[in-house]
C-alpha positions as CSV (number, residue, x, y, z in Angstrom):
1,M,112.7,55.9,-63.4
2,K,115.5,58.5,-63.8
3,Q,114.4,59.3,-67.3
4,F,111.4,61.4,-66.1
5,N,112.1,62.2,-62.5
6,S,113.1,65.8,-63.3
7,C,109.8,66.9,-64.8
8,A,107.3,64.0,-65.1
9,L,106.9,63.5,-61.4
10,A,106.6,67.1,-60.3
11,L,103.9,67.2,-57.7
12,A,101.6,70.2,-57.1
13,A,101.0,71.5,-53.7
14,S,98.0,69.7,-52.3
15,V,94.6,71.4,-52.3
16,G,93.6,70.7,-48.7
17,L,89.9,71.4,-48.5
18,A,89.0,70.4,-44.9
19,A,90.8,69.9,-41.7
20,T,88.9,66.7,-41.0
21,A,88.7,63.9,-43.5
22,W,85.5,62.1,-43.9
23,A,85.5,58.8,-42.1
24,G,84.1,56.7,-44.9
25,E,85.5,54.2,-47.4
26,I,88.0,56.7,-48.8
27,S,91.5,55.2,-49.1
28,D,94.1,56.9,-47.0
29,N,91.4,59.4,-45.9
30,V,92.3,61.5,-49.0
31,V,91.0,61.6,-52.5
32,R,94.0,62.1,-54.8
33,V,93.5,63.2,-58.4
34,G,96.4,63.0,-60.8
35,V,96.5,65.3,-63.8
36,L,98.6,63.5,-66.5
37,N,99.4,65.5,-69.6
38,D,101.9,67.2,-71.8
39,I,103.5,70.1,-69.8
40,S,106.5,70.7,-71.9
41,G,105.5,69.8,-75.5
42,I,103.0,70.6,-78.2
43,F,100.0,70.3,-76.0
44,Q,101.3,72.5,-73.2
45,D,98.9,75.4,-74.1
46,T,95.7,73.4,-74.6
47,N,96.5,71.2,-71.5
48,G,99.7,71.7,-69.5
49,M,99.5,73.6,-66.3
50,G,96.2,75.1,-67.3
51,S,94.7,71.6,-66.8
52,V,96.3,71.5,-63.4
53,E,94.7,74.8,-62.4
54,A,91.3,73.5,-63.8
55,A,91.5,70.5,-61.6
56,R,92.4,72.6,-58.6
57,M,89.4,74.8,-59.3
58,A,87.2,71.7,-59.3
59,A,88.6,70.6,-56.0
60,E,88.0,74.0,-54.5
61,D,84.5,74.2,-55.8
62,F,83.8,70.7,-54.5
63,N,84.8,72.1,-51.1
64,G,84.7,68.7,-49.3
65,G,81.3,67.7,-50.7
66,G,79.6,68.8,-47.5
67,K,81.3,65.9,-45.7
68,G,84.8,67.2,-45.0
69,I,86.4,65.1,-47.8
70,K,90.0,66.1,-48.3
71,V,91.2,66.4,-51.9
72,E,94.8,66.6,-53.3
73,I,95.7,67.4,-56.8
74,V,99.0,66.0,-58.2
75,Y,100.4,66.2,-61.7
76,A,102.9,64.8,-64.1
77,D,104.3,65.2,-67.6
78,H,103.9,62.1,-69.8
79,Q,106.1,63.7,-72.5
80,N,103.8,62.2,-75.2
81,K,105.4,58.8,-74.5
82,A,103.3,55.8,-73.7
83,D,106.0,54.1,-71.6
84,V,106.5,57.3,-69.5
85,G,102.8,57.7,-69.0
86,S,102.5,54.0,-68.0
87,A,105.3,54.2,-65.5
88,I,103.9,57.4,-63.9
89,T,100.4,55.8,-63.7
90,R,101.7,52.6,-62.2
91,K,103.6,54.5,-59.5
92,W,100.5,56.5,-58.7
93,L,98.6,53.3,-58.4
94,D,101.1,51.2,-56.5
95,V,102.9,53.7,-54.4
96,D,101.4,57.2,-54.3
97,K,97.8,56.2,-53.6
98,V,96.3,58.3,-56.4
99,D,92.6,57.5,-56.9
100,A,91.9,59.0,-60.4
101,V,93.8,60.0,-63.5
102,V,92.5,62.9,-65.5
103,D,93.2,64.7,-68.8
104,V,95.8,62.6,-70.8
105,P,96.1,64.1,-74.3
106,N,97.8,61.8,-76.8
107,S,95.7,58.7,-77.7
108,A,98.7,56.3,-77.5
109,V,99.3,57.3,-73.9
110,G,95.5,57.3,-73.1
111,L,95.0,53.8,-74.5
112,T,97.9,52.5,-72.4
113,V,96.6,54.1,-69.2
114,N,93.1,52.7,-70.0
115,E,94.4,49.2,-70.1
116,L,96.7,49.6,-67.1
117,L,93.7,50.8,-64.9
118,R,91.2,48.3,-66.2
119,N,89.6,46.6,-63.1
120,S,91.9,48.4,-60.7
121,R,90.7,50.7,-57.9
122,M,91.6,53.8,-60.0
123,T,89.2,55.8,-62.2
124,F,90.4,57.1,-65.6
125,L,88.8,60.4,-66.5
126,A,89.9,60.6,-70.2
127,S,88.9,64.2,-70.7
128,S,91.5,64.8,-73.5
129,T,92.1,61.4,-75.0
130,A,90.5,61.5,-78.4
131,S,90.5,57.8,-79.4
132,S,86.9,56.6,-79.8
133,D,88.2,53.1,-79.0
134,L,87.9,54.1,-75.3
135,T,84.1,53.7,-75.6
136,G,84.3,51.0,-78.3
137,K,86.4,47.9,-78.5
138,A,88.7,49.1,-75.6
139,C,86.0,50.3,-73.3
140,S,86.7,49.7,-69.6
141,P,84.5,49.8,-66.5
142,N,87.1,52.3,-65.0
143,T,86.9,54.9,-67.8
144,I,84.8,57.9,-68.5
145,Q,85.5,59.9,-71.7
146,W,84.6,63.6,-71.8
147,V,85.0,66.4,-74.5
148,N,85.9,65.2,-78.0
149,D,86.6,61.8,-79.6
150,A,87.8,60.7,-83.0
151,W,84.3,59.5,-84.1
152,A,82.6,62.8,-83.2
153,T,85.5,64.9,-84.6
154,G,85.7,63.0,-87.8
155,N,82.1,62.3,-88.6
156,T,80.5,65.6,-87.4
157,T,83.2,67.8,-89.0
158,A,83.0,65.9,-92.3
159,A,79.2,66.1,-92.3
160,A,79.3,69.9,-91.7
161,M,81.9,70.5,-94.5
162,M,80.1,68.3,-97.0
163,G,76.9,70.1,-96.2
164,R,78.7,73.2,-97.4
165,G,79.8,71.7,-100.7
166,G,83.1,70.1,-99.6
167,K,82.9,66.8,-101.5
168,D,86.6,66.2,-102.4
169,W,89.2,65.9,-99.6
170,Y,92.9,65.7,-98.9
171,F,94.2,64.8,-95.4
172,I,97.3,66.0,-93.6
173,T,97.5,63.6,-90.7
174,V,99.7,63.1,-87.7
175,N,101.0,59.5,-87.8
176,Y,99.8,58.1,-84.5
177,A,96.5,56.9,-83.0
178,L,94.9,60.3,-82.8
179,G,95.3,61.3,-86.4
180,Q,94.8,57.9,-87.9
181,G,91.5,57.6,-86.0
182,I,90.2,61.0,-87.1
183,E,91.1,60.4,-90.7
184,A,89.6,56.9,-90.7
185,E,86.3,58.2,-89.2
186,A,86.1,61.1,-91.6
187,T,87.0,59.0,-94.6
188,N,84.3,56.5,-93.7
189,Y,81.7,59.3,-93.6
190,I,82.9,61.1,-96.7
191,E,82.8,57.9,-98.9
192,K,79.5,56.8,-97.5
193,H,77.9,60.1,-98.5
194,G,79.2,60.4,-102.0
195,G,82.4,62.2,-101.5
196,K,86.0,61.3,-102.4
197,V,89.3,61.3,-100.6
198,L,91.9,62.2,-103.1
199,G,95.0,61.6,-100.9
200,S,96.6,61.7,-97.5
201,A,100.0,62.8,-96.3
202,K,101.3,61.5,-92.9
203,H,103.7,63.4,-90.7
204,P,105.5,62.7,-87.4
205,L,104.3,64.3,-84.1
206,G,106.1,67.6,-83.6
207,T,106.6,68.5,-87.3
208,T,107.8,72.1,-87.9
209,D,108.0,72.1,-91.7
210,F,104.7,71.3,-93.5
211,A,105.7,72.7,-96.9
212,S,105.9,69.4,-98.8
213,F,102.6,68.2,-97.2
214,L,100.7,71.4,-98.1
215,L,102.1,71.5,-101.6
216,Q,100.8,67.9,-102.1
217,A,97.4,68.9,-100.7
218,Q,97.3,72.1,-102.9
219,G,98.3,70.0,-106.0
220,S,95.5,67.5,-105.4
221,K,92.9,70.3,-106.1
222,A,90.8,68.9,-103.3
223,K,88.0,71.2,-102.2
224,V,88.8,70.6,-98.5
225,I,92.1,70.1,-96.8
226,G,91.6,68.3,-93.5
227,L,94.2,68.7,-90.7
228,A,93.9,65.5,-88.7
229,N,96.4,66.6,-86.1
230,A,96.5,68.8,-83.0
231,G,98.4,71.3,-80.9
232,G,101.6,72.7,-82.3
233,D,101.3,70.6,-85.4
234,T,98.0,72.2,-86.3
235,I,99.3,75.7,-85.6
236,N,102.4,75.2,-87.8
237,A,100.2,73.7,-90.6
238,V,97.7,76.6,-90.5
239,K,100.4,79.3,-90.4
240,Q,102.2,77.8,-93.4
241,A,99.0,77.2,-95.3
242,S,98.3,80.9,-94.9
243,E,101.7,81.7,-96.3
244,F,101.0,79.6,-99.4
245,G,97.6,81.3,-99.8
246,I,95.8,78.0,-99.9
247,Q,92.4,79.4,-98.8
248,Q,92.7,82.3,-101.2
249,G,93.1,79.7,-103.9
250,G,89.6,78.3,-103.4
251,Q,90.4,75.4,-101.1
252,S,88.9,75.2,-97.6
253,L,91.0,74.4,-94.6
254,V,89.4,72.5,-91.7
255,A,91.0,71.6,-88.4
256,F,89.6,68.5,-86.8
257,L,91.0,69.1,-83.3
258,L,91.7,72.8,-82.6
259,F,91.3,74.9,-79.5
260,I,91.1,78.6,-78.6
261,N,94.7,78.5,-77.4
262,D,95.9,77.3,-80.8
263,V,94.0,80.1,-82.6
264,H,95.5,82.6,-80.2
265,G,99.0,81.2,-80.9
266,M,98.6,81.4,-84.7
267,G,96.8,84.8,-84.8
268,L,93.5,85.7,-86.5
269,K,95.3,86.8,-89.7
270,A,96.5,83.2,-90.3
271,A,93.5,81.5,-88.8
272,Q,90.6,83.5,-90.3
273,G,88.1,81.5,-92.1
274,L,89.3,78.2,-90.6
275,Q,86.5,75.7,-89.7
276,L,86.6,73.8,-86.5
277,L,84.5,71.6,-84.2
278,E,84.5,72.4,-80.4
279,A,82.7,71.0,-77.4
280,F,83.3,74.2,-75.4
281,Y,83.9,77.9,-76.1
282,W,84.5,80.3,-73.3
283,D,82.2,83.0,-74.7
284,M,79.1,80.9,-75.2
285,D,77.0,82.1,-72.2
286,D,77.2,83.6,-68.7
287,D,78.3,80.3,-67.1
288,T,81.2,79.7,-69.5
289,R,82.3,83.3,-69.2
290,A,82.3,83.2,-65.4
291,F,84.4,80.0,-65.4
292,A,86.8,81.4,-68.0
293,N,87.3,84.7,-66.2
294,R,88.1,82.8,-63.0
295,F,90.5,80.5,-64.9
296,A,92.2,83.5,-66.6
297,A,92.9,85.0,-63.1
298,R,94.6,81.8,-61.8
299,P,98.3,81.7,-61.0
300,G,100.4,81.5,-64.2
301,M,97.4,81.8,-66.6
302,N,98.1,85.5,-67.3
303,G,94.7,86.2,-68.7
304,K,94.5,83.1,-71.0
305,M,91.1,81.7,-71.7
306,P,90.6,77.9,-71.1
307,S,90.6,75.4,-73.9
308,G,87.9,72.7,-74.3
309,N,90.3,70.2,-72.8
310,Q,90.9,72.3,-69.7
311,A,87.2,72.8,-69.3
312,G,86.8,69.1,-69.6
313,V,89.4,68.5,-66.8
314,Y,87.3,70.8,-64.5
315,A,84.0,69.2,-65.4
316,S,85.2,65.6,-65.1
317,T,87.1,66.2,-61.9
318,L,84.1,67.8,-60.3
319,A,81.7,65.1,-61.5
320,Y,84.1,62.4,-60.1
321,L,84.4,64.2,-56.7
322,N,80.6,64.5,-56.5
323,A,80.3,60.8,-57.2
324,V,82.8,60.1,-54.4
325,A,80.7,62.2,-52.0
326,A,77.5,60.3,-53.1
327,T,79.0,56.8,-52.6
328,G,81.4,57.4,-49.8
329,S,84.1,55.6,-51.8
330,D,87.0,56.5,-54.1
331,D,87.1,53.0,-55.6
332,A,86.3,53.0,-59.3
333,K,83.9,50.0,-58.9
334,D,81.7,52.4,-56.8
335,V,82.4,55.8,-58.4
336,V,82.1,55.0,-62.1
337,P,78.6,53.4,-61.9
338,Q,77.5,56.5,-59.8
339,M,78.9,58.8,-62.5
340,K,76.9,57.0,-65.1
341,T,73.7,58.0,-63.4
342,V,74.5,61.6,-64.2
343,K,72.0,63.4,-66.5
344,G,71.3,67.1,-66.6
345,K,72.7,70.5,-67.1
346,D,76.5,71.0,-66.9
347,K,77.5,74.6,-66.6
348,L,80.3,74.3,-69.2
349,F,79.0,71.6,-71.6
350,G,75.2,72.0,-71.5
351,D,72.9,69.0,-71.3
352,V,75.0,65.9,-70.5
353,T,74.4,62.2,-70.1
354,I,77.0,59.6,-69.2
355,R,76.3,56.3,-71.1
356,A,77.0,52.7,-70.2
357,D,80.1,52.7,-72.5
358,G,81.6,55.6,-70.5
359,R,81.0,58.2,-73.2
360,V,79.8,61.6,-71.9
361,V,77.3,62.9,-74.5
362,H,76.8,66.6,-74.9
363,P,76.3,69.1,-77.8
364,M,79.1,70.0,-80.2
365,Y,79.6,73.2,-82.1
366,L,80.9,74.1,-85.6
367,F,82.7,77.4,-85.5
368,E,84.4,79.6,-88.1
369,V,87.4,81.7,-87.0
370,K,86.6,85.4,-87.3
371,K,88.5,87.9,-89.4
372,P,90.8,90.3,-87.4
373,D,88.4,93.2,-87.9
374,E,85.5,91.1,-86.6
375,S,87.1,90.5,-83.2
376,K,86.0,93.0,-80.6
377,Y,87.9,92.0,-77.5
378,P,90.6,89.5,-76.4
379,Y,89.9,85.9,-77.3
380,D,86.7,86.9,-79.3
381,Y,87.7,84.5,-82.0
382,Y,84.7,82.3,-83.0
383,R,81.5,82.7,-85.0
384,L,79.0,79.9,-84.3
385,V,78.0,78.2,-87.6
386,S,75.8,75.4,-86.2
387,T,75.0,73.4,-83.1
388,I,75.1,69.6,-83.3
389,P,72.7,68.1,-80.7
390,A,74.1,65.7,-78.2
391,E,72.2,62.7,-79.7
392,Q,73.8,63.4,-83.1
393,A,77.3,64.4,-82.1
394,F,78.6,61.0,-80.9
395,R,78.7,57.5,-82.2
396,P,75.5,55.5,-81.5
397,I,76.1,53.3,-78.5
398,A,75.1,50.2,-80.4
399,D,77.8,50.8,-83.0
400,G,80.8,50.9,-80.8
401,G,81.2,47.3,-79.9
402,C,81.7,48.0,-76.2
403,A,81.4,44.9,-74.1
404,L,79.8,46.9,-71.2
405,V,76.7,47.6,-73.3
406,K,74.1,45.0,-72.8
């Protein structure tokens, strides 16, 4: 355990929401939600402490659920290592009486947590785990998946780019479950719809020098260069692609998994013209702006706008707590079926439905990053290209192979 005691098991101050806990079937008379993510690595801006603040906001807005339910938010850094994430989750389950795990960027960690919690009392709110296996062959009665997944990211982005003439592709892919899943889904769509994949370059997580990969992509003459990676990897790739003048040479650059924090980090000069798919944008409407402005004012946020992943932590945590209040239980066998009855308007994600396979279905949006002179105020970065309706944005439930689907 010594390997991660210093940072992985840092615990946030509890969010005590009522003096009197509800005398129901709530274990230990407290509902504990554990935010498990990357606090110190390449996902620290899109997740990190911002996700912790989003969970705290959800707990505060829940406000005891009208029944005096006490909520605590704890957090830990999985360091993008499946064994570290597993050890933290097991301790939360066996020792610390944590009732739900939320966030979990990094598909390898998320898939490990998914298996560990299967048929346990804990709920897995996989709001940042992108592997579509979570609602497919690895689906679990304990898991709800919010925001993006590899099927939606790969298929919907590929469809949008091909609709704009992008028939020939080259991939630059992070060599772990996230990137492999996105590339596989996008390739399947491209080849089924008359396009070609001219090549693919794999890179390790946390790569700083993309020169050789970009030169290979440039040399392929592919119309579209797809970045099947995330976080700091995508930022570095886009910045270096700008230096090589790739988009000026007639090739389009598309990021499969990019967030507002990433665009902010690389700057509009480097990111302009980039195509990306998002489930949430802070400047969509009055509700998203209200949430974002509250988030930006939170301790340590320093005016930063929330990513889609951080919005997903808020939405999934609040939905979970509402299900606890409705059932009087924090056991996954009670809470998850209650969550799957949800259907209606979510303030951050629009019209949502939670399916039998655990997939939260909501609209998705194709954006283009604005040019510097088009941005009128801080974080005014996106131009909406098209809206993908919820029923088209995610894999059909019958195609996933989830054993929970009857």
